[in-house]
Biotite code that builds the C-alpha atoms (Angstrom):
import biotite.structure as struc

atoms = struc.array([
    struc.Atom([-21.398, -30.117, 13.840], chain_id="A", res_id=1, res_name="UNK", atom_name="CA", element="C"),
    struc.Atom([-24.838, -29.005, 14.900], chain_id="A", res_id=2, res_name="UNK", atom_name="CA", element="C"),
    struc.Atom([-26.808, -26.234, 13.188], chain_id="A", res_id=3, res_name="UNK", atom_name="CA", element="C"),
    struc.Atom([-26.838, -24.064, 16.301], chain_id="A", res_id=4, res_name="UNK", atom_name="CA", element="C"),
    struc.Atom([-23.045, -23.658, 16.152], chain_id="A", res_id=5, res_name="UNK", atom_name="CA", element="C"),
    struc.Atom([-23.229, -21.797, 12.828], chain_id="A", res_id=6, res_name="UNK", atom_name="CA", element="C"),
    struc.Atom([-24.405, -18.383, 14.149], chain_id="A", res_id=7, res_name="UNK", atom_name="CA", element="C"),
    struc.Atom([-21.480, -18.059, 16.599], chain_id="A", res_id=8, res_name="UNK", atom_name="CA", element="C"),
    struc.Atom([-19.105, -19.117, 13.814], chain_id="A", res_id=9, res_name="UNK", atom_name="CA", element="C"),
    struc.Atom([-20.538, -16.445, 11.486], chain_id="A", res_id=10, res_name="UNK", atom_name="CA", element="C"),
    struc.Atom([-20.272, -13.872, 14.264], chain_id="A", res_id=11, res_name="UNK", atom_name="CA", element="C"),
    struc.Atom([-16.631, -14.789, 14.930], chain_id="A", res_id=12, res_name="UNK", atom_name="CA", element="C"),
    struc.Atom([-15.804, -14.514, 11.227], chain_id="A", res_id=13, res_name="UNK", atom_name="CA", element="C"),
    struc.Atom([-17.604, -11.178, 11.041], chain_id="A", res_id=14, res_name="UNK", atom_name="CA", element="C"),
    struc.Atom([-15.633, -9.943, 14.056], chain_id="A", res_id=15, res_name="UNK", atom_name="CA", element="C"),
    struc.Atom([-12.409, -10.965, 12.300], chain_id="A", res_id=16, res_name="UNK", atom_name="CA", element="C"),
    struc.Atom([-13.494, -8.992, 9.216], chain_id="A", res_id=17, res_name="UNK", atom_name="CA", element="C"),
    struc.Atom([-14.109, -5.946, 11.408], chain_id="A", res_id=18, res_name="UNK", atom_name="CA", element="C"),
    struc.Atom([-10.780, -6.341, 13.180], chain_id="A", res_id=19, res_name="UNK", atom_name="CA", element="C"),
    struc.Atom([-8.958, -6.531, 9.850], chain_id="A", res_id=20, res_name="UNK", atom_name="CA", element="C"),
    struc.Atom([-10.700, -3.333, 8.677], chain_id="A", res_id=21, res_name="UNK", atom_name="CA", element="C"),
    struc.Atom([-9.770, -1.575, 11.926], chain_id="A", res_id=22, res_name="UNK", atom_name="CA", element="C"),
    struc.Atom([-6.123, -2.629, 11.667], chain_id="A", res_id=23, res_name="UNK", atom_name="CA", element="C"),
    struc.Atom([-5.882, -1.398, 8.067], chain_id="A", res_id=24, res_name="UNK", atom_name="CA", element="C"),
    struc.Atom([-7.587, 1.870, 9.042], chain_id="A", res_id=25, res_name="UNK", atom_name="CA", element="C"),
    struc.Atom([-5.150, 2.357, 11.924], chain_id="A", res_id=26, res_name="UNK", atom_name="CA", element="C"),
    struc.Atom([-2.134, 1.657, 9.700], chain_id="A", res_id=27, res_name="UNK", atom_name="CA", element="C"),
    struc.Atom([-3.451, 4.095, 7.102], chain_id="A", res_id=28, res_name="UNK", atom_name="CA", element="C"),
    struc.Atom([-3.866, 6.719, 9.813], chain_id="A", res_id=29, res_name="UNK", atom_name="CA", element="C"),
    struc.Atom([-0.275, 6.174, 10.989], chain_id="A", res_id=30, res_name="UNK", atom_name="CA", element="C"),
    struc.Atom([0.974, 6.607, 7.416], chain_id="A", res_id=31, res_name="UNK", atom_name="CA", element="C"),
    struc.Atom([-0.991, 9.829, 6.969], chain_id="A", res_id=32, res_name="UNK", atom_name="CA", element="C"),
    struc.Atom([0.173, 11.241, 10.295], chain_id="A", res_id=33, res_name="UNK", atom_name="CA", element="C"),
    struc.Atom([3.860, 10.573, 9.600], chain_id="A", res_id=34, res_name="UNK", atom_name="CA", element="C"),
    struc.Atom([3.597, 12.988, 6.673], chain_id="A", res_id=35, res_name="UNK", atom_name="CA", element="C"),
    struc.Atom([2.484, 15.745, 9.025], chain_id="A", res_id=36, res_name="UNK", atom_name="CA", element="C"),
    struc.Atom([4.868, 15.097, 11.893], chain_id="A", res_id=37, res_name="UNK", atom_name="CA", element="C"),
    struc.Atom([8.185, 16.857, 11.942], chain_id="A", res_id=38, res_name="UNK", atom_name="CA", element="C"),
    struc.Atom([10.180, 13.677, 11.528], chain_id="A", res_id=39, res_name="UNK", atom_name="CA", element="C"),
    struc.Atom([13.353, 13.290, 9.597], chain_id="A", res_id=40, res_name="UNK", atom_name="CA", element="C"),
    struc.Atom([13.107, 11.747, 6.146], chain_id="A", res_id=41, res_name="UNK", atom_name="CA", element="C"),
    struc.Atom([14.771, 8.538, 7.367], chain_id="A", res_id=42, res_name="UNK", atom_name="CA", element="C"),
    struc.Atom([12.328, 8.119, 10.266], chain_id="A", res_id=43, res_name="UNK", atom_name="CA", element="C"),
    struc.Atom([9.346, 8.743, 7.980], chain_id="A", res_id=44, res_name="UNK", atom_name="CA", element="C"),
    struc.Atom([10.639, 6.184, 5.490], chain_id="A", res_id=45, res_name="UNK", atom_name="CA", element="C"),
    struc.Atom([11.162, 3.626, 8.280], chain_id="A", res_id=46, res_name="UNK", atom_name="CA", element="C"),
    struc.Atom([7.648, 4.144, 9.656], chain_id="A", res_id=47, res_name="UNK", atom_name="CA", element="C"),
    struc.Atom([6.101, 3.982, 6.187], chain_id="A", res_id=48, res_name="UNK", atom_name="CA", element="C"),
    struc.Atom([8.036, 0.805, 5.358], chain_id="A", res_id=49, res_name="UNK", atom_name="CA", element="C"),
    struc.Atom([6.838, -0.840, 8.575], chain_id="A", res_id=50, res_name="UNK", atom_name="CA", element="C"),
    struc.Atom([3.205, 0.226, 8.099], chain_id="A", res_id=51, res_name="UNK", atom_name="CA", element="C"),
    struc.Atom([3.270, -0.924, 4.458], chain_id="A", res_id=52, res_name="UNK", atom_name="CA", element="C"),
    struc.Atom([4.702, -4.296, 5.500], chain_id="A", res_id=53, res_name="UNK", atom_name="CA", element="C"),
    struc.Atom([2.093, -4.705, 8.253], chain_id="A", res_id=54, res_name="UNK", atom_name="CA", element="C"),
    struc.Atom([-0.717, -3.697, 5.884], chain_id="A", res_id=55, res_name="UNK", atom_name="CA", element="C"),
    struc.Atom([0.480, -6.210, 3.294], chain_id="A", res_id=56, res_name="UNK", atom_name="CA", element="C"),
    struc.Atom([0.565, -8.951, 5.938], chain_id="A", res_id=57, res_name="UNK", atom_name="CA", element="C"),
    struc.Atom([-2.891, -7.980, 7.189], chain_id="A", res_id=58, res_name="UNK", atom_name="CA", element="C"),
    struc.Atom([-4.278, -8.137, 3.658], chain_id="A", res_id=59, res_name="UNK", atom_name="CA", element="C"),
    struc.Atom([-3.122, -11.752, 3.359], chain_id="A", res_id=60, res_name="UNK", atom_name="CA", element="C"),
    struc.Atom([-5.825, -12.699, 5.868], chain_id="A", res_id=61, res_name="UNK", atom_name="CA", element="C"),
    struc.Atom([-9.016, -13.281, 3.932], chain_id="A", res_id=62, res_name="UNK", atom_name="CA", element="C"),
    struc.Atom([-12.200, -13.934, 5.883], chain_id="A", res_id=63, res_name="UNK", atom_name="CA", element="C"),
    struc.Atom([-15.389, -14.436, 3.915], chain_id="A", res_id=64, res_name="UNK", atom_name="CA", element="C"),
    struc.Atom([-18.895, -14.810, 5.253], chain_id="A", res_id=65, res_name="UNK", atom_name="CA", element="C"),
    struc.Atom([-21.316, -15.557, 2.436], chain_id="A", res_id=66, res_name="UNK", atom_name="CA", element="C"),
    struc.Atom([-24.772, -14.092, 2.854], chain_id="A", res_id=67, res_name="UNK", atom_name="CA", element="C"),
    struc.Atom([-27.580, -15.854, 1.000], chain_id="A", res_id=68, res_name="UNK", atom_name="CA", element="C"),
    struc.Atom([-29.700, -13.283, -0.868], chain_id="A", res_id=69, res_name="UNK", atom_name="CA", element="C"),
    struc.Atom([-32.793, -13.315, -3.036], chain_id="A", res_id=70, res_name="UNK", atom_name="CA", element="C"),
    struc.Atom([-32.724, -11.558, -6.418], chain_id="A", res_id=71, res_name="UNK", atom_name="CA", element="C"),
    struc.Atom([-34.470, -8.543, -4.844], chain_id="A", res_id=72, res_name="UNK", atom_name="CA", element="C"),
    struc.Atom([-31.903, -8.381, -2.045], chain_id="A", res_id=73, res_name="UNK", atom_name="CA", element="C"),
    struc.Atom([-29.067, -8.577, -4.598], chain_id="A", res_id=74, res_name="UNK", atom_name="CA", element="C"),
    struc.Atom([-30.569, -5.639, -6.526], chain_id="A", res_id=75, res_name="UNK", atom_name="CA", element="C"),
    struc.Atom([-31.092, -3.630, -3.339], chain_id="A", res_id=76, res_name="UNK", atom_name="CA", element="C"),
    struc.Atom([-27.505, -4.243, -2.182], chain_id="A", res_id=77, res_name="UNK", atom_name="CA", element="C"),
    struc.Atom([-26.191, -3.256, -5.603], chain_id="A", res_id=78, res_name="UNK", atom_name="CA", element="C"),
    struc.Atom([-28.262, -0.066, -5.490], chain_id="A", res_id=79, res_name="UNK", atom_name="CA", element="C"),
    struc.Atom([-27.058, 0.787, -1.962], chain_id="A", res_id=80, res_name="UNK", atom_name="CA", element="C"),
    struc.Atom([-23.428, 0.198, -2.972], chain_id="A", res_id=81, res_name="UNK", atom_name="CA", element="C"),
    struc.Atom([-23.955, 2.419, -6.026], chain_id="A", res_id=82, res_name="UNK", atom_name="CA", element="C"),
    struc.Atom([-25.340, 5.203, -3.802], chain_id="A", res_id=83, res_name="UNK", atom_name="CA", element="C"),
    struc.Atom([-22.382, 4.878, -1.399], chain_id="A", res_id=84, res_name="UNK", atom_name="CA", element="C"),
    struc.Atom([-19.947, 4.983, -4.338], chain_id="A", res_id=85, res_name="UNK", atom_name="CA", element="C"),
    struc.Atom([-21.689, 8.198, -5.409], chain_id="A", res_id=86, res_name="UNK", atom_name="CA", element="C"),
    struc.Atom([-21.042, 9.692, -1.968], chain_id="A", res_id=87, res_name="UNK", atom_name="CA", element="C"),
    struc.Atom([-17.355, 8.793, -2.198], chain_id="A", res_id=88, res_name="UNK", atom_name="CA", element="C"),
    struc.Atom([-17.185, 10.552, -5.584], chain_id="A", res_id=89, res_name="UNK", atom_name="CA", element="C"),
    struc.Atom([-19.039, 13.557, -4.147], chain_id="A", res_id=90, res_name="UNK", atom_name="CA", element="C"),
    struc.Atom([-16.501, 13.741, -1.308], chain_id="A", res_id=91, res_name="UNK", atom_name="CA", element="C"),
    struc.Atom([-13.761, 14.402, -3.834], chain_id="A", res_id=92, res_name="UNK", atom_name="CA", element="C"),
    struc.Atom([-15.689, 17.356, -5.273], chain_id="A", res_id=93, res_name="UNK", atom_name="CA", element="C"),
    struc.Atom([-17.338, 18.775, -2.142], chain_id="A", res_id=94, res_name="UNK", atom_name="CA", element="C"),
    struc.Atom([-16.222, 17.310, 1.175], chain_id="A", res_id=95, res_name="UNK", atom_name="CA", element="C"),
    struc.Atom([-18.982, 18.895, 3.283], chain_id="A", res_id=96, res_name="UNK", atom_name="CA", element="C"),
    struc.Atom([-21.835, 17.944, 0.934], chain_id="A", res_id=97, res_name="UNK", atom_name="CA", element="C"),
    struc.Atom([-20.498, 14.386, 0.734], chain_id="A", res_id=98, res_name="UNK", atom_name="CA", element="C"),
    struc.Atom([-20.192, 14.168, 4.508], chain_id="A", res_id=99, res_name="UNK", atom_name="CA", element="C"),
    struc.Atom([-23.761, 15.475, 4.936], chain_id="A", res_id=100, res_name="UNK", atom_name="CA", element="C"),
    struc.Atom([-25.072, 12.854, 2.506], chain_id="A", res_id=101, res_name="UNK", atom_name="CA", element="C"),
    struc.Atom([-23.090, 10.158, 4.299], chain_id="A", res_id=102, res_name="UNK", atom_name="CA", element="C"),
    struc.Atom([-24.659, 11.243, 7.616], chain_id="A", res_id=103, res_name="UNK", atom_name="CA", element="C"),
    struc.Atom([-28.174, 11.083, 6.101], chain_id="A", res_id=104, res_name="UNK", atom_name="CA", element="C"),
    struc.Atom([-27.382, 7.561, 4.869], chain_id="A", res_id=105, res_name="UNK", atom_name="CA", element="C"),
    struc.Atom([-26.109, 6.548, 8.308], chain_id="A", res_id=106, res_name="UNK", atom_name="CA", element="C"),
    struc.Atom([-29.222, 8.054, 9.920], chain_id="A", res_id=107, res_name="UNK", atom_name="CA", element="C"),
    struc.Atom([-31.316, 5.919, 7.559], chain_id="A", res_id=108, res_name="UNK", atom_name="CA", element="C"),
    struc.Atom([-29.578, 2.888, 9.090], chain_id="A", res_id=109, res_name="UNK", atom_name="CA", element="C"),
    struc.Atom([-30.769, 3.980, 12.557], chain_id="A", res_id=110, res_name="UNK", atom_name="CA", element="C"),
    struc.Atom([-34.393, 5.060, 11.975], chain_id="A", res_id=111, res_name="UNK", atom_name="CA", element="C"),
    struc.Atom([-35.322, 4.583, 15.661], chain_id="A", res_id=112, res_name="UNK", atom_name="CA", element="C"),
    struc.Atom([-32.632, 7.029, 16.814], chain_id="A", res_id=113, res_name="UNK", atom_name="CA", element="C"),
    struc.Atom([-31.600, 9.200, 13.877], chain_id="A", res_id=114, res_name="UNK", atom_name="CA", element="C"),
    struc.Atom([-28.997, 11.866, 14.533], chain_id="A", res_id=115, res_name="UNK", atom_name="CA", element="C"),
    struc.Atom([-30.494, 14.275, 12.006], chain_id="A", res_id=116, res_name="UNK", atom_name="CA", element="C"),
    struc.Atom([-32.249, 13.992, 8.652], chain_id="A", res_id=117, res_name="UNK", atom_name="CA", element="C"),
    struc.Atom([-32.694, 10.660, 6.853], chain_id="A", res_id=118, res_name="UNK", atom_name="CA", element="C"),
    struc.Atom([-32.249, 9.972, 3.143], chain_id="A", res_id=119, res_name="UNK", atom_name="CA", element="C"),
    struc.Atom([-35.571, 8.325, 2.220], chain_id="A", res_id=120, res_name="UNK", atom_name="CA", element="C"),
    struc.Atom([-34.378, 6.905, -1.121], chain_id="A", res_id=121, res_name="UNK", atom_name="CA", element="C"),
    struc.Atom([-31.366, 5.263, 0.548], chain_id="A", res_id=122, res_name="UNK", atom_name="CA", element="C"),
    struc.Atom([-33.540, 3.926, 3.374], chain_id="A", res_id=123, res_name="UNK", atom_name="CA", element="C"),
    struc.Atom([-36.015, 2.392, 0.906], chain_id="A", res_id=124, res_name="UNK", atom_name="CA", element="C"),
    struc.Atom([-33.176, 0.431, -0.727], chain_id="A", res_id=125, res_name="UNK", atom_name="CA", element="C"),
    struc.Atom([-31.551, -0.436, 2.608], chain_id="A", res_id=126, res_name="UNK", atom_name="CA", element="C"),
    struc.Atom([-34.754, -1.985, 3.963], chain_id="A", res_id=127, res_name="UNK", atom_name="CA", element="C"),
    struc.Atom([-34.723, -4.432, 1.045], chain_id="A", res_id=128, res_name="UNK", atom_name="CA", element="C"),
    struc.Atom([-31.235, -5.711, 2.024], chain_id="A", res_id=129, res_name="UNK", atom_name="CA", element="C"),
    struc.Atom([-30.581, -8.639, 4.364], chain_id="A", res_id=130, res_name="UNK", atom_name="CA", element="C"),
    struc.Atom([-30.095, -7.904, 8.068], chain_id="A", res_id=131, res_name="UNK", atom_name="CA", element="C"),
    struc.Atom([-26.404, -8.891, 7.755], chain_id="A", res_id=132, res_name="UNK", atom_name="CA", element="C"),
    struc.Atom([-25.946, -6.513, 4.826], chain_id="A", res_id=133, res_name="UNK", atom_name="CA", element="C"),
    struc.Atom([-27.660, -3.706, 6.749], chain_id="A", res_id=134, res_name="UNK", atom_name="CA", element="C"),
    struc.Atom([-25.209, -4.162, 9.635], chain_id="A", res_id=135, res_name="UNK", atom_name="CA", element="C"),
    struc.Atom([-22.222, -4.122, 7.271], chain_id="A", res_id=136, res_name="UNK", atom_name="CA", element="C"),
    struc.Atom([-23.530, -1.020, 5.489], chain_id="A", res_id=137, res_name="UNK", atom_name="CA", element="C"),
    struc.Atom([-24.062, 0.797, 8.806], chain_id="A", res_id=138, res_name="UNK", atom_name="CA", element="C"),
    struc.Atom([-20.521, -0.128, 9.896], chain_id="A", res_id=139, res_name="UNK", atom_name="CA", element="C"),
    struc.Atom([-19.069, 0.952, 6.531], chain_id="A", res_id=140, res_name="UNK", atom_name="CA", element="C"),
    struc.Atom([-20.821, 4.350, 6.695], chain_id="A", res_id=141, res_name="UNK", atom_name="CA", element="C"),
    struc.Atom([-19.772, 4.892, 10.321], chain_id="A", res_id=142, res_name="UNK", atom_name="CA", element="C"),
    struc.Atom([-16.148, 4.119, 9.382], chain_id="A", res_id=143, res_name="UNK", atom_name="CA", element="C"),
    struc.Atom([-16.345, 6.519, 6.450], chain_id="A", res_id=144, res_name="UNK", atom_name="CA", element="C"),
    struc.Atom([-17.574, 9.335, 8.700], chain_id="A", res_id=145, res_name="UNK", atom_name="CA", element="C"),
    struc.Atom([-14.861, 8.546, 11.264], chain_id="A", res_id=146, res_name="UNK", atom_name="CA", element="C"),
    struc.Atom([-12.212, 8.715, 8.530], chain_id="A", res_id=147, res_name="UNK", atom_name="CA", element="C"),
    struc.Atom([-13.631, 12.019, 7.266], chain_id="A", res_id=148, res_name="UNK", atom_name="CA", element="C"),
    struc.Atom([-13.616, 13.534, 10.744], chain_id="A", res_id=149, res_name="UNK", atom_name="CA", element="C"),
    struc.Atom([-10.069, 12.314, 11.335], chain_id="A", res_id=150, res_name="UNK", atom_name="CA", element="C"),
    struc.Atom([-8.977, 13.781, 8.005], chain_id="A", res_id=151, res_name="UNK", atom_name="CA", element="C"),
    struc.Atom([-10.621, 17.103, 8.861], chain_id="A", res_id=152, res_name="UNK", atom_name="CA", element="C"),
    struc.Atom([-8.812, 17.257, 12.217], chain_id="A", res_id=153, res_name="UNK", atom_name="CA", element="C"),
    struc.Atom([-5.521, 16.241, 10.649], chain_id="A", res_id=154, res_name="UNK", atom_name="CA", element="C"),
    struc.Atom([-5.547, 18.353, 7.519], chain_id="A", res_id=155, res_name="UNK", atom_name="CA", element="C"),
    struc.Atom([-7.501, 21.456, 8.541], chain_id="A", res_id=156, res_name="UNK", atom_name="CA", element="C"),
    struc.Atom([-5.198, 24.293, 9.562], chain_id="A", res_id=157, res_name="UNK", atom_name="CA", element="C"),
    struc.Atom([-6.052, 25.726, 12.962], chain_id="A", res_id=158, res_name="UNK", atom_name="CA", element="C"),
    struc.Atom([-6.064, 29.343, 11.814], chain_id="A", res_id=159, res_name="UNK", atom_name="CA", element="C"),
    struc.Atom([-6.294, 30.440, 8.222], chain_id="A", res_id=160, res_name="UNK", atom_name="CA", element="C"),
    struc.Atom([-6.294, 34.062, 7.171], chain_id="A", res_id=161, res_name="UNK", atom_name="CA", element="C"),
    struc.Atom([-8.087, 34.206, 3.839], chain_id="A", res_id=162, res_name="UNK", atom_name="CA", element="C"),
    struc.Atom([-8.333, 37.970, 3.542], chain_id="A", res_id=163, res_name="UNK", atom_name="CA", element="C"),
    struc.Atom([-6.445, 39.593, 0.708], chain_id="A", res_id=164, res_name="UNK", atom_name="CA", element="C"),
    struc.Atom([-4.662, 42.830, 1.476], chain_id="A", res_id=165, res_name="UNK", atom_name="CA", element="C"),
])
């Protein structure tokens, strides 16, 4: 095997990782939507059983691409993951504030074409990560925002009267 065949192999493995994440996200979305649809209990149970079985089968596929990192890159990745974990916690307390922070983080991943404000502290840590890690972080943040937007569309009532009479 020649050294020039490694990059395509890494890319294929990375694509498989992404595909697995997309499948699990889709199955999760199906499960969430069955709760909202006006289906009979039996139909909901059947759909949930099928999605759970498919998710379990999907999780048996384990693709790993190891990224060599220096000590500084390890620390930066750990710091970035800690910041992202903080956003996930913030989402549970204040969905909009968490989503705004997530967007600033994602904008930091695209400094040439930001779609709004950038989180400078996050960007400083991100720059210290490997290029592969930066791509994975960008993808992870984009998926998180997509899930949040889907959840907002799914769970936000169309018309809510909050006035008290």
